[in-house]
C-alpha angles and dihedrals in degrees: 000000000000136000120216129195130183116234120196111247114237132188094218125094135182109269092207092053092046093049091049091047093049091049091053100037094082094057123087113274113286140190110284113224118198135166134200098225103187123180099273128085091260088062089055090053090051091050093049092047092051091048091048092052096044101037103032118012102038103013095148096046102043145054123206114235129206102222093208094044094049100045106032098047135028099242140129090288091059090048091055088054092048091052096044119113090211139002129221116202115196110195127214094199145357094280088078098207096170094051094045092050092048093048093049093046091051093247100114097104103128 
């Protein structure tokens, strides 16, 4: 069973995400790291963990993905996910938004 929502299409995109995506799009495919960050404190832990993996521990092997930017709009963030060899979804709670989105989009390969 699936749930579908309609999201208004916008022309805008996040300049910071696009700059990051462009910078990393010329490199060989990497591991995409994303987090469902939710509003609770567990979401904050997921965000910090994803940033730690992508920006400190495995900087050369990973790219940090904005979940909203990658899956609500066809931008550079989505392209980084498409090119990734694997994805890592770090969840903020038991609802597992990142994993469910990756599975449904065909990106849960790793």
